[in-house]
N, C-alpha and C positions, 0 to 999 in steps of 0.2 A: 799578116795576122795569123797567129797560131790558132789551130782548131782545138776544140775540147779534147779530141782524140790524142793530139800531140801532148797535151798536158797530163793525160791519164793513159799512157800507152798500155795496150793489152799485154798481159804476161801469160800467154797461152801458146801451146805448141802448134806447129803446122803438122797436120796429119795427112799422109799421102797413101794412096793405094795405086793399083794399076790404072784406074780410070777416074780417080777422085782426089781432089785436094781440098782440105778444109783448113781455112786460115782466117785470121781476123780481117774484118772489113776495113778497107782503107780508102783514102781520098782518090787513089788511082782507080777505084772501082766505080766511081760515081757516074761517069759517062755511060758505061754499060748498064748500070742500075737504072739510070734515067731512061735509057732506050727501052729497057724491059718494061718499066712501069708505064711508059707512054704508048706501048703497043696496045692497040684497041682490042685485040683478041685476048689479052691478059687483063686489061683494065676493066672490061665489062663485067668481070667476076669480082671486082674489088670496089671499094667505096670511093675511089678517085676517078675522075673523068678526063682530067687534063694534068699532065705531070711534066715539070720542067727541071732543068739542072739546079736552079735555085731551091726548088722543093727538096731535092735530094741532099743538097748541101745543108739546108736547115735541119733536115732529119738527122743527118750525120753529126752535126754540131750539137744537137740537143739530146743525143743519146748519152746516157750515163755509163761511159765505158769503164769507170772505176768499179762498177758493180758487176761487170761481166766476170764469169768464171768463179764467182763466189757460190759456195754451197748454200742452199736454203732459199 
């Protein structure tokens, strides 16, 4: 099944410096993203209390990627 992101690929550059890389969010990021959001030390400052891979996948697929990098 294609994700929404594959239907509307981001057309933005990858920016790099000596210690930082800024690039579009991808499906390959979801395991690390899920782990970060599931960390109790992070989650206690957010509105979620229990976060799973399916939550991350739903968020990823519901994001309107075709609107990213548009001015305004």
